[in-house]
PDB file as gemmi writes it, atoms N, CA and C in Angstrom:
CRYST1    1.000    1.000    1.000  90.00  90.00  90.00 P 1                      
ATOM      1  N   MET A   1       5.029  16.640  -0.418  1.00  0.00           N  
ATOM      2  CA  MET A   1       5.071  17.089   0.964  1.00  0.00           C  
ATOM      3  C   MET A   1       5.327  18.598   0.984  1.00  0.00           C  
ATOM      4  N   ASP A   2       4.657  19.282   1.862  1.00  0.00           N  
ATOM      5  CA  ASP A   2       4.843  20.715   2.028  1.00  0.00           C  
ATOM      6  C   ASP A   2       5.974  20.919   3.034  1.00  0.00           C  
ATOM      7  N   SER A   3       7.177  21.170   2.529  1.00  0.00           N  
ATOM      8  CA  SER A   3       8.343  21.245   3.411  1.00  0.00           C  
ATOM      9  C   SER A   3       8.274  22.448   4.352  1.00  0.00           C  
ATOM     10  N   GLU A   4       7.650  23.549   3.933  1.00  0.00           N  
ATOM     11  CA  GLU A   4       7.534  24.713   4.811  1.00  0.00           C  
ATOM     12  C   GLU A   4       6.630  24.407   6.007  1.00  0.00           C  
ATOM     13  N   LYS A   5       5.493  23.776   5.753  1.00  0.00           N  
ATOM     14  CA  LYS A   5       4.595  23.423   6.857  1.00  0.00           C  
ATOM     15  C   LYS A   5       5.237  22.380   7.764  1.00  0.00           C  
ATOM     16  N   ARG A   6       5.945  21.457   7.165  1.00  0.00           N  
ATOM     17  CA  ARG A   6       6.607  20.442   7.989  1.00  0.00           C  
ATOM     18  C   ARG A   6       7.666  21.084   8.885  1.00  0.00           C  
ATOM     19  N   HIS A   7       8.395  22.054   8.348  1.00  0.00           N  
ATOM     20  CA  HIS A   7       9.399  22.765   9.150  1.00  0.00           C  
ATOM     21  C   HIS A   7       8.724  23.533  10.285  1.00  0.00           C  
ATOM     22  N   GLU A   8       7.611  24.208   9.998  1.00  0.00           N  
ATOM     23  CA  GLU A   8       6.869  24.926  11.038  1.00  0.00           C  
ATOM     24  C   GLU A   8       6.363  23.960  12.110  1.00  0.00           C  
ATOM     25  N   LEU A   9       5.905  22.790  11.681  1.00  0.00           N  
ATOM     26  CA  LEU A   9       5.456  21.772  12.644  1.00  0.00           C  
ATOM     27  C   LEU A   9       6.609  21.315  13.529  1.00  0.00           C  
ATOM     28  N   GLN A  10       7.777  21.152  12.946  1.00  0.00           N  
ATOM     29  CA  GLN A  10       8.939  20.732  13.720  1.00  0.00           C  
ATOM     30  C   GLN A  10       9.305  21.779  14.767  1.00  0.00           C  
ATOM     31  N   LEU A  11       9.273  23.050  14.379  1.00  0.00           N  
ATOM     32  CA  LEU A  11       9.571  24.119  15.329  1.00  0.00           C  
ATOM     33  C   LEU A  11       8.533  24.159  16.453  1.00  0.00           C  
ATOM     34  N   ALA A  12       7.259  23.994  16.094  1.00  0.00           N  
ATOM     35  CA  ALA A  12       6.198  23.975  17.102  1.00  0.00           C  
ATOM     36  C   ALA A  12       6.353  22.772  18.025  1.00  0.00           C  
ATOM     37  N   LEU A  13       6.744  21.634  17.471  1.00  0.00           N  
ATOM     38  CA  LEU A  13       6.974  20.438  18.284  1.00  0.00           C  
ATOM     39  C   LEU A  13       8.125  20.669  19.260  1.00  0.00           C  
ATOM     40  N   ASP A  14       9.192  21.287  18.786  1.00  0.00           N  
ATOM     41  CA  ASP A  14      10.324  21.586  19.669  1.00  0.00           C  
ATOM     42  C   ASP A  14       9.892  22.468  20.832  1.00  0.00           C  
ATOM     43  N   ARG A  15       9.063  23.493  20.559  1.00  0.00           N  
ATOM     44  CA  ARG A  15       8.564  24.373  21.625  1.00  0.00           C  
ATOM     45  C   ARG A  15       7.688  23.594  22.598  1.00  0.00           C  
ATOM     46  N   ALA A  16       6.828  22.731  22.052  1.00  0.00           N  
ATOM     47  CA  ALA A  16       5.931  21.941  22.909  1.00  0.00           C  
ATOM     48  C   ALA A  16       6.722  21.006  23.814  1.00  0.00           C  
ATOM     49  N   LEU A  17       7.724  20.362  23.258  1.00  0.00           N  
ATOM     50  CA  LEU A  17       8.531  19.443  24.060  1.00  0.00           C  
ATOM     51  C   LEU A  17       9.363  20.170  25.111  1.00  0.00           C  
ATOM     52  N   ALA A  18       9.630  21.451  24.868  1.00  0.00           N  
ATOM     53  CA  ALA A  18      10.371  22.256  25.842  1.00  0.00           C  
ATOM     54  C   ALA A  18       9.442  22.813  26.921  1.00  0.00           C  
ATOM     55  N   GLY A  19       8.168  22.414  26.875  1.00  0.00           N  
ATOM     56  CA  GLY A  19       7.227  22.828  27.906  1.00  0.00           C  
ATOM     57  C   GLY A  19       6.563  24.160  27.660  1.00  0.00           C  
ATOM     58  N   GLN A  20       6.596  24.629  26.424  1.00  0.00           N  
ATOM     59  CA  GLN A  20       6.024  25.932  26.111  1.00  0.00           C  
ATOM     60  C   GLN A  20       4.586  25.837  25.609  1.00  0.00           C  
ATOM     61  N   GLY A  21       3.926  24.739  25.868  1.00  0.00           N  
ATOM     62  CA  GLY A  21       2.522  24.590  25.480  1.00  0.00           C  
ATOM     63  C   GLY A  21       2.347  23.664  24.305  1.00  0.00           C  
ATOM     64  N   PRO A  22       1.110  23.288  24.044  1.00  0.00           N  
ATOM     65  CA  PRO A  22       0.823  22.351  22.960  1.00  0.00           C  
ATOM     66  C   PRO A  22       0.948  23.008  21.591  1.00  0.00           C  
ATOM     67  N   VAL A  23       0.857  22.207  20.556  1.00  0.00           N  
ATOM     68  CA  VAL A  23       0.871  22.691  19.184  1.00  0.00           C  
ATOM     69  C   VAL A  23      -0.572  22.965  18.774  1.00  0.00           C  
ATOM     70  N   VAL A  24      -0.834  24.177  18.322  1.00  0.00           N  
ATOM     71  CA  VAL A  24      -2.176  24.558  17.899  1.00  0.00           C  
ATOM     72  C   VAL A  24      -2.147  24.840  16.404  1.00  0.00           C  
ATOM     73  N   ILE A  25      -3.102  24.242  15.703  1.00  0.00           N  
ATOM     74  CA  ILE A  25      -3.182  24.395  14.255  1.00  0.00           C  
ATOM     75  C   ILE A  25      -4.522  25.018  13.898  1.00  0.00           C  
ATOM     76  N   SER A  26      -4.470  26.059  13.084  1.00  0.00           N  
ATOM     77  CA  SER A  26      -5.686  26.624  12.506  1.00  0.00           C  
ATOM     78  C   SER A  26      -5.936  25.875  11.210  1.00  0.00           C  
ATOM     79  N   ALA A  27      -7.060  25.163  11.151  1.00  0.00           N  
ATOM     80  CA  ALA A  27      -7.398  24.390   9.955  1.00  0.00           C  
ATOM     81  C   ALA A  27      -8.179  25.259   8.970  1.00  0.00           C  
ATOM     82  N   SER A  28      -8.181  24.867   7.720  1.00  0.00           N  
ATOM     83  CA  SER A  28      -8.887  25.625   6.694  1.00  0.00           C  
ATOM     84  C   SER A  28     -10.388  25.680   6.951  1.00  0.00           C  
ATOM     85  N   SER A  29     -10.905  24.774   7.770  1.00  0.00           N  
ATOM     86  CA  SER A  29     -12.324  24.773   8.137  1.00  0.00           C  
ATOM     87  C   SER A  29     -12.651  25.857   9.156  1.00  0.00           C  
ATOM     88  N   GLY A  30     -11.610  26.514   9.686  1.00  0.00           N  
ATOM     89  CA  GLY A  30     -11.797  27.519  10.719  1.00  0.00           C  
ATOM     90  C   GLY A  30     -11.650  26.966  12.122  1.00  0.00           C  
ATOM     91  N   LYS A  31     -11.509  25.675  12.227  1.00  0.00           N  
ATOM     92  CA  LYS A  31     -11.382  25.008  13.527  1.00  0.00           C  
ATOM     93  C   LYS A  31      -9.947  25.085  14.033  1.00  0.00           C  
ATOM     94  N   LEU A  32      -9.800  25.266  15.347  1.00  0.00           N  
ATOM     95  CA  LEU A  32      -8.487  25.191  15.979  1.00  0.00           C  
ATOM     96  C   LEU A  32      -8.296  23.776  16.518  1.00  0.00           C  
ATOM     97  N   ILE A  33      -7.182  23.177  16.179  1.00  0.00           N  
ATOM     98  CA  ILE A  33      -6.870  21.826  16.618  1.00  0.00           C  
ATOM     99  C   ILE A  33      -5.644  21.900  17.519  1.00  0.00           C  
ATOM    100  N   THR A  34      -5.782  21.425  18.746  1.00  0.00           N  
ATOM    101  CA  THR A  34      -4.678  21.409  19.699  1.00  0.00           C  
ATOM    102  C   THR A  34      -4.117  20.001  19.745  1.00  0.00           C  
ATOM    103  N   LEU A  35      -2.865  19.870  19.317  1.00  0.00           N  
ATOM    104  CA  LEU A  35      -2.211  18.562  19.265  1.00  0.00           C  
ATOM    105  C   LEU A  35      -1.268  18.359  20.442  1.00  0.00           C  
ATOM    106  N   GLN A  36      -1.240  17.147  20.928  1.00  0.00           N  
ATOM    107  CA  GLN A  36      -0.216  16.751  21.877  1.00  0.00           C  
ATOM    108  C   GLN A  36       1.078  16.566  21.084  1.00  0.00           C  
ATOM    109  N   PRO A  37       2.226  16.670  21.731  1.00  0.00           N  
ATOM    110  CA  PRO A  37       3.492  16.540  20.995  1.00  0.00           C  
ATOM    111  C   PRO A  37       3.847  15.085  20.683  1.00  0.00           C  
ATOM    112  N   ASP A  38       2.877  14.351  20.147  1.00  0.00           N  
ATOM    113  CA  ASP A  38       3.110  12.954  19.771  1.00  0.00           C  
ATOM    114  C   ASP A  38       2.823  12.719  18.292  1.00  0.00           C  
ATOM    115  N   PHE A  39       2.678  13.800  17.538  1.00  0.00           N  
ATOM    116  CA  PHE A  39       2.275  13.633  16.144  1.00  0.00           C  
ATOM    117  C   PHE A  39       3.441  13.213  15.255  1.00  0.00           C  
ATOM    118  N   THR A  40       3.086  12.642  14.118  1.00  0.00           N  
ATOM    119  CA  THR A  40       4.052  12.196  13.126  1.00  0.00           C  
ATOM    120  C   THR A  40       3.722  12.853  11.800  1.00  0.00           C  
ATOM    121  N   CYS A  41       4.741  13.345  11.119  1.00  0.00           N  
ATOM    122  CA  CYS A  41       4.572  13.939   9.793  1.00  0.00           C  
ATOM    123  C   CYS A  41       4.762  12.858   8.733  1.00  0.00           C  
ATOM    124  N   PHE A  42       3.758  12.697   7.893  1.00  0.00           N  
ATOM    125  CA  PHE A  42       3.826  11.760   6.781  1.00  0.00           C  
ATOM    126  C   PHE A  42       3.950  12.539   5.471  1.00  0.00           C  
ATOM    127  N   GLU A  43       3.928  11.850   4.363  1.00  0.00           N  
ATOM    128  CA  GLU A  43       4.100  12.470   3.045  1.00  0.00           C  
ATOM    129  C   GLU A  43       3.103  13.599   2.795  1.00  0.00           C  
ATOM    130  N   ASN A  44       1.817  13.371   3.078  1.00  0.00           N  
ATOM    131  CA  ASN A  44       0.777  14.346   2.743  1.00  0.00           C  
ATOM    132  C   ASN A  44      -0.051  14.808   3.933  1.00  0.00           C  
ATOM    133  N   HIS A  45       0.235  14.296   5.130  1.00  0.00           N  
ATOM    134  CA  HIS A  45      -0.595  14.613   6.281  1.00  0.00           C  
ATOM    135  C   HIS A  45       0.172  14.406   7.586  1.00  0.00           C  
ATOM    136  N   ILE A  46      -0.461  14.815   8.674  1.00  0.00           N  
ATOM    137  CA  ILE A  46       0.072  14.519   9.999  1.00  0.00           C  
ATOM    138  C   ILE A  46      -0.947  13.664  10.746  1.00  0.00           C  
ATOM    139  N   GLU A  47      -0.456  12.862  11.670  1.00  0.00           N  
ATOM    140  CA  GLU A  47      -1.307  12.046  12.528  1.00  0.00           C  
ATOM    141  C   GLU A  47      -0.815  12.197  13.961  1.00  0.00           C  
ATOM    142  N   GLY A  48      -1.754  12.283  14.875  1.00  0.00           N  
ATOM    143  CA  GLY A  48      -1.419  12.412  16.287  1.00  0.00           C  
ATOM    144  C   GLY A  48      -2.676  12.327  17.113  1.00  0.00           C  
ATOM    145  N   THR A  49      -2.623  12.929  18.308  1.00  0.00           N  
ATOM    146  CA  THR A  49      -3.791  12.962  19.178  1.00  0.00           C  
ATOM    147  C   THR A  49      -4.026  14.400  19.628  1.00  0.00           C  
ATOM    148  N   ASP A  50      -5.312  14.710  19.836  1.00  0.00           N  
ATOM    149  CA  ASP A  50      -5.640  16.050  20.309  1.00  0.00           C  
ATOM    150  C   ASP A  50      -5.544  16.106  21.824  1.00  0.00           C  
ATOM    151  N   GLU A  51      -5.925  17.241  22.396  1.00  0.00           N  
ATOM    152  CA  GLU A  51      -5.753  17.422  23.840  1.00  0.00           C  
ATOM    153  C   GLU A  51      -6.630  16.499  24.672  1.00  0.00           C  
ATOM    154  N   GLN A  52      -7.693  15.932  24.076  1.00  0.00           N  
ATOM    155  CA  GLN A  52      -8.534  14.964  24.782  1.00  0.00           C  
ATOM    156  C   GLN A  52      -8.106  13.521  24.516  1.00  0.00           C  
ATOM    157  N   GLY A  53      -7.080  13.329  23.704  1.00  0.00           N  
ATOM    158  CA  GLY A  53      -6.596  11.993  23.399  1.00  0.00           C  
ATOM    159  C   GLY A  53      -7.251  11.356  22.189  1.00  0.00           C  
ATOM    160  N   ALA A  54      -8.088  12.107  21.471  1.00  0.00           N  
ATOM    161  CA  ALA A  54      -8.732  11.578  20.264  1.00  0.00           C  
ATOM    162  C   ALA A  54      -7.747  11.613  19.098  1.00  0.00           C  
ATOM    163  N   PRO A  55      -7.795  10.605  18.220  1.00  0.00           N  
ATOM    164  CA  PRO A  55      -6.887  10.595  17.086  1.00  0.00           C  
ATOM    165  C   PRO A  55      -7.190  11.725  16.105  1.00  0.00           C  
ATOM    166  N   VAL A  56      -6.117  12.275  15.518  1.00  0.00           N  
ATOM    167  CA  VAL A  56      -6.226  13.353  14.533  1.00  0.00           C  
ATOM    168  C   VAL A  56      -5.420  12.965  13.302  1.00  0.00           C  
ATOM    169  N   LYS A  57      -6.033  13.132  12.147  1.00  0.00           N  
ATOM    170  CA  LYS A  57      -5.338  12.962  10.871  1.00  0.00           C  
ATOM    171  C   LYS A  57      -5.681  14.192  10.043  1.00  0.00           C  
ATOM    172  N   LEU A  58      -4.661  14.980   9.689  1.00  0.00           N  
ATOM    173  CA  LEU A  58      -4.895  16.252   9.027  1.00  0.00           C  
ATOM    174  C   LEU A  58      -3.964  16.404   7.834  1.00  0.00           C  
ATOM    175  N   PRO A  59      -4.532  16.561   6.616  1.00  0.00           N  
ATOM    176  CA  PRO A  59      -3.699  16.801   5.437  1.00  0.00           C  
ATOM    177  C   PRO A  59      -2.991  18.157   5.539  1.00  0.00           C  
ATOM    178  N   TYR A  60      -1.795  18.264   4.999  1.00  0.00           N  
ATOM    179  CA  TYR A  60      -1.074  19.533   4.992  1.00  0.00           C  
ATOM    180  C   TYR A  60      -1.895  20.627   4.326  1.00  0.00           C  
ATOM    181  N   ASP A  61      -2.659  20.280   3.306  1.00  0.00           N  
ATOM    182  CA  ASP A  61      -3.469  21.267   2.584  1.00  0.00           C  
ATOM    183  C   ASP A  61      -4.523  21.909   3.468  1.00  0.00           C  
ATOM    184  N   ASP A  62      -4.914  21.247   4.558  1.00  0.00           N  
ATOM    185  CA  ASP A  62      -5.921  21.782   5.469  1.00  0.00           C  
ATOM    186  C   ASP A  62      -5.325  22.632   6.590  1.00  0.00           C  
ATOM    187  N   ILE A  63      -4.006  22.755   6.622  1.00  0.00           N  
ATOM    188  CA  ILE A  63      -3.343  23.536   7.663  1.00  0.00           C  
ATOM    189  C   ILE A  63      -3.178  24.969   7.170  1.00  0.00           C  
ATOM    190  N   GLU A  64      -3.819  25.898   7.880  1.00  0.00           N  
ATOM    191  CA  GLU A  64      -3.716  27.311   7.546  1.00  0.00           C  
ATOM    192  C   GLU A  64      -2.546  27.963   8.286  1.00  0.00           C  
ATOM    193  N   LYS A  65      -2.445  27.681   9.591  1.00  0.00           N  
ATOM    194  CA  LYS A  65      -1.414  28.298  10.417  1.00  0.00           C  
ATOM    195  C   LYS A  65      -1.050  27.363  11.565  1.00  0.00           C  
ATOM    196  N   ILE A  66       0.218  27.387  11.923  1.00  0.00           N  
ATOM    197  CA  ILE A  66       0.725  26.596  13.048  1.00  0.00           C  
ATOM    198  C   ILE A  66       1.284  27.588  14.059  1.00  0.00           C  
ATOM    199  N   HIS A  67       0.824  27.497  15.301  1.00  0.00           N  
ATOM    200  CA  HIS A  67       1.285  28.459  16.291  1.00  0.00           C  
ATOM    201  C   HIS A  67       1.257  27.860  17.679  1.00  0.00           C  
ATOM    202  N   ALA A  68       1.862  28.575  18.603  1.00  0.00           N  
ATOM    203  CA  ALA A  68       1.892  28.154  19.997  1.00  0.00           C  
ATOM    204  C   ALA A  68       0.523  28.395  20.602  1.00  0.00           C  
ATOM    205  N   ALA A  69       0.205  27.709  21.670  1.00  0.00           N  
ATOM    206  CA  ALA A  69      -1.104  27.801  22.308  1.00  0.00           C  
ATOM    207  C   ALA A  69      -1.431  29.202  22.776  1.00  0.00           C  
ATOM    208  N   ASP A  70      -0.444  30.007  23.093  1.00  0.00           N  
ATOM    209  CA  ASP A  70      -0.702  31.343  23.605  1.00  0.00           C  
ATOM    210  C   ASP A  70      -0.844  32.396  22.516  1.00  0.00           C  
ATOM    211  N   GLN A  71      -0.806  32.018  21.247  1.00  0.00           N  
ATOM    212  CA  GLN A  71      -0.961  32.983  20.156  1.00  0.00           C  
ATOM    213  C   GLN A  71      -2.397  33.110  19.736  1.00  0.00           C  
TER     214      GLN A  71                                                      
END                                                                             
């Protein structure tokens, strides 16, 4: 497990739950993924839903950057 990415995800989740916007992830593919604050961190990946309600499963290795929606 990538503990640094998991910690960043936790901080982003805390901001999202405080009403500061969704969690946005820059994936290694270049795609931006906007997650609802319902995701779960597993050993090697995260699972949740995107802003349209579609399921998302993303390995930690594919996460380039985690940031707030306004960044």
